C-alpha positions in Angstrom: -14.7 58.7 4.0 -16.0 60.9 6.8 -19.0 59.9 8.8 -20.1 63.4 9.5 -23.8 63.7 10.1 -24.3 60.0 10.9 -26.2 59.4 14.1 -24.6 57.6 17.1 -26.1 54.4 18.3 -28.0 54.7 21.5 -28.6 52.5 24.5 -32.2 51.6 25.5 -32.5 49.6 27.1 -25.6 21.9 52.7 -24.4 24.7 55.0 -21.1 23.9 56.7 -21.1 23.5 60.5 -17.6 24.7 60.9 -16.2 28.1 59.7 -14.4 28.1 56.4 -10.7 29.0 56.5 -9.6 32.2 54.9 -6.1 33.8 54.4 -6.6 35.1 58.0 -7.8 31.8 59.5 -11.4 30.9 60.3 -13.9 33.5 59.3 -16.2 34.9 62.0 -19.2 32.8 62.6 -22.9 34.0 62.7 -24.9 36.1 60.4 -25.1 39.3 62.3 -22.1 40.8 60.4 -23.4 40.1 56.9 -26.9 41.3 57.8 -25.6 44.5 59.2 -23.4 45.0 56.1 -26.4 44.6 53.7 -28.6 46.9 55.7 -26.0 49.6 56.0 -24.9 49.3 52.3 -28.5 49.5 51.0 -29.5 52.3 53.4 -26.4 54.4 52.5 -26.9 53.9 48.8 -30.5 55.2 48.9 -29.5 58.1 51.2 -26.6 59.2 49.0 -28.6 58.8 45.8 -31.6 60.8 47.1 -30.4 64.1 45.8 -30.6 62.8 42.2 -34.3 62.2 42.7 -34.7 65.9 43.7 -32.4 67.4 41.0 -33.3 65.8 37.7 -32.3 62.1 37.9 -29.7 61.0 35.4 -29.7 64.6 34.0 -28.8 66.1 37.4 -25.6 68.1 37.4 -24.7 66.1 40.6 -25.0 62.7 38.9 -21.2 62.0 38.5 -20.1 62.9 42.1 -23.2 61.3 43.6 -22.7 58.1 41.6 -19.1 57.9 42.7 -20.1 58.4 46.3 -22.7 55.6 45.9 -20.0 53.2 44.8 -18.2 53.7 48.2 -21.3 52.8 50.3 -20.5 49.0 50.3 -17.0 49.8 51.4 -18.2 51.9 54.3 -20.7 49.2 55.2 -18.0 46.5 55.2 -15.8 48.6 57.5 -18.8 49.0 59.9 -19.5 45.2 59.8 -15.8 44.2 60.2 -14.9 46.6 63.0 -18.2 47.2 64.9 -19.9 43.8 64.5 -17.2 41.2 63.9 -14.7 43.0 66.2 -11.9 42.4 63.7 -8.8 44.6 64.5 -7.1 44.0 61.1 -10.0 45.3 59.0 -7.9 46.2 55.9 -6.3 42.7 56.0 -9.6 40.9 56.4 -11.1 42.9 53.5 -8.0 42.1 51.3 -6.6 45.6 50.9 -3.3 44.4 52.4 -2.2 40.8 52.1 0.5 39.8 54.5 2.5 36.9 53.2 1.4 37.4 49.7 3.9 38.3 47.0 3.1 41.8 45.6 4.1 40.5 42.2 1.5 37.8 42.5 -1.2 40.3 43.2 0.0 42.5 40.3 -0.1 39.4 38.0 -3.7 38.6 39.1 -4.6 42.2 38.5 -3.4 41.9 35.0 -5.4 38.7 34.6 -8.4 40.4 35.9 -8.0 43.3 33.5 -7.6 41.0 30.5 -10.5 38.7 31.4 -12.8 41.6 32.1 -12.1 43.3 28.8 -12.4 40.0 26.9 -15.8 39.3 28.5 -17.1 42.8 27.6 -15.9 42.4 24.0 -16.9 38.8 23.4 -20.5 39.7 24.4 -20.8 41.8 21.2 -20.3 39.1 18.6 -22.3 36.7 20.7 -25.2 39.2 20.7 -24.7 39.8 17.0 -24.8 36.0 16.3 -28.1 35.8 18.3 -29.6 38.7 16.4 -29.9 41.0 19.4 -26.9 43.3 18.8 -26.9 45.6 15.7 -23.2 45.1 14.9 -21.1 46.9 12.3 -17.7 45.3 12.8 -16.5 45.9 9.3 -17.4 49.5 8.7 -17.5 50.5 12.4 -20.0 53.3 11.6 -20.8 53.7 15.3 -17.1 54.5 16.1 -16.9 56.9 13.2 -20.1 58.7 14.3 -18.8 58.9 17.9 -15.5 60.5 16.7 -17.2 63.0 14.4 -19.6 64.0 17.2 -16.7 64.6 19.5 -14.9 66.7 16.9 -18.1 68.7 16.2 -18.6 69.3 19.9 -15.0 70.7 19.9 -15.7 72.9 16.9 -13.4 70.9 14.6 -14.3 69.6 11.1 -14.6 65.9 10.4 -11.3 64.2 9.8 -10.4 61.1 7.6 -8.9 58.9 10.3 -8.0 55.2 9.6 -10.0 52.7 11.6 -6.9 51.2 13.0 -5.9 54.5 14.6 -9.4 55.0 16.0 -9.4 51.5 17.5 -5.9 52.0 19.1 -7.0 55.3 20.5 -10.1 53.8 22.0 -8.2 50.9 23.4 -5.7 53.2 25.1 -8.6 55.2 26.6 -10.2 52.1 28.0 -7.0 50.9 29.7 -6.5 54.4 31.2 -10.1 54.4 32.2 -9.8 51.0 33.8 -6.9 52.3 36.0 -8.8 55.5 36.9 -11.9 53.5 37.7 -10.1 51.1 40.0 -10.4 53.5 43.0 -14.2 54.0 42.9 -14.6 50.3 42.0 -12.6 49.4 45.1 -15.4 51.0 47.2 -17.7 48.4 45.9 -15.3 45.5 45.9 -14.4 46.0 49.6 -18.0 45.1 50.3 -19.0 42.5 47.7 -15.7 40.5 47.3 -13.8 41.8 50.2 -16.4 41.1 52.9 -19.6 39.5 51.7 -18.5 36.7 49.4 -15.9 35.2 51.8 -18.5 35.3 54.6 -21.1 33.5 52.4 -18.7 30.6 51.4 -19.9 28.6 54.4 -23.1 28.1 52.4 -21.2 26.6 49.5 -19.6 28.1 46.4 -22.7 28.2 44.2 -24.9 29.8 46.9 -22.2 32.3 47.7 -22.0 33.3 44.0 -25.7 33.6 43.6 -26.6 35.3 46.9 -23.7 37.8 46.7 -24.6 38.5 43.0 -28.2 39.1 43.8 -27.4 41.4 46.7 -25.0 43.3 44.5 -27.6 43.7 41.8 -30.4 44.8 44.1 -28.0 47.4 45.6 -28.0 49.2 42.2 -31.8 49.9 42.5 -31.5 53.6 43.4 -29.8 54.3 40.0 -31.6 51.6 38.0 -35.0 53.1 38.9 -33.8 56.4 37.3 -33.1 54.6 34.1 -29.4 53.9 34.5 -28.0 51.0 32.4 -31.4 49.9 31.1 -33.1 53.0 29.7 -36.7 52.3 28.5 -37.0 49.0 30.6 -39.5 48.6 33.3 -38.0 48.9 36.9 -38.6 45.2 37.5 -36.9 44.1 34.3 -34.0 46.5 34.9 -33.4 45.1 38.4 -33.8 41.5 37.3 -31.3 42.1 34.4 -28.8 43.7 36.6 -29.0 40.8 39.0 -28.3 38.4 36.1 -25.2 40.3 35.2 -23.9 40.7 38.7 -24.3 37.0 39.4 -22.1 35.9 36.5 -19.6 38.8 36.7 -19.5 38.5 40.5 -18.4 34.9 40.1 -15.5 36.0 37.9 -14.5 38.8 40.3 -14.7 36.4 43.2 -12.3 34.1 41.4 -9.5 36.7 41.1 -10.2 37.9 44.6 -9.9 34.4 46.2 -7.0 33.2 44.1 -4.9 36.3 44.6 -5.8 36.7 48.3 -6.3 40.4 47.6 -9.3 42.6 46.7 -7.2 44.7 44.3 -7.5 42.4 41.3 -11.2 42.4 41.7 -11.2 46.2 41.8 -9.1 46.3 38.7 -11.5 43.9 36.9 -14.5 45.8 38.1 -13.0 49.1 36.9 -12.2 47.6 33.5 -15.8 46.4 33.0 -17.0 49.9 33.7 -14.4 51.5 31.4 -15.1 49.1 28.5 -18.9 49.5 28.6 -18.7 52.1 25.8 -17.4 49.4 23.3 -21.0 48.5 22.7 -21.5 51.9 21.0 -18.3 51.7 19.0 -19.0 48.4 17.2 -22.8 49.1 16.6 -24.4 50.4 13.5 -24.6 54.2 13.5 -28.1 55.2 14.4 -29.1 51.8 15.8 -30.6 51.3 19.2 -28.8 48.8 21.5 -31.3 47.2 23.9 -29.2 46.5 26.9 -31.6 44.0 28.5 -30.8 41.8 25.5 -27.3 42.7 24.3 -23.9 43.8 25.6 -22.5 42.5 28.9 -25.5 44.1 30.5 -28.0 41.8 28.7 -28.8 38.1 28.7 -26.7 37.4 25.5 -23.7 38.9 27.2 -24.0 36.6 30.3 -23.5 33.4 28.3 -19.6 33.3 28.2 -19.0 34.6 31.7 -21.6 32.0 33.0 -19.7 29.2 31.3 -16.5 30.5 32.8 -18.0 30.6 36.3 -19.3 27.0 35.9 -15.8 25.9 34.9 -14.3 27.8 37.9 -16.7 26.3 40.3 -16.2 22.8 39.0 -12.4 23.3 39.4 -12.8 24.8 42.9 -11.3 28.0 41.6 -13.4 30.2 43.9 -11.9 28.8 47.0 -9.0 30.3 48.8 -5.6 29.6 47.3 -3.2 28.6 50.1 -0.1 29.5 48.1 1.8 32.6 49.1 
């Protein structure tokens, strides 16, 4: 039965005294590098995002290219900190872009793990939210998916089609995997900063502080777009920023795991890209016409943080966020 005319769901919204060892040996000491990194990353993000405030915000025709450029500001800041402040000659190696002594197949395997775990966390957030009463799910009828497809066909000038749910789901799954691969490059811009540079430098504080501090920094860095209504439409700026920090803490811990265990930043970039690509699943499995409040539901909201938070607790307990010495 065609879902023509049905409305699509919408989105509303104790420190160590000696340096820790890394795959390159002892990390640089002192806090000048991390401080410069944070200042440069935040300054560049606001500078790059400024045109959006002058040209219509999220509706700006420049939103996509500007948002992609913003994603590379942590990477640029990491390069400044590594080369100009830390004086590291092997910048790409220190940041995990190249990993001498690491098996390429091991890195590929960890990238696959990152992809699977990221997609699973995004998906499992939906039934958890439904069970807690904050996500308006329609897993059986999938009216949200049907509405989305019919809207796409209508936009293309084509009539509604009777398409089996299984076919629609396979098509969307393929789109997400392709999107995850495409999103890896812009996600790398962020991961060079957060997991390539900042998290390893914060490990001298201890694993839990490193996860929390790097996650909060990552979340606050999103402020230029969050204040425009990105990710949390309808939410107050304070709530939006706080919610983003909650998500970035738990997901940052998961991405730090694949980065440290693989010895490479690429698996973290793949996982990050997959999370971005799979965000639309929240619309596909929702009731048509329902409003999804992202401060409460999906991987963006508090109900979606439960499973990744449990995973991070297990990883920390098992010392999974420390450097794996295996090559």
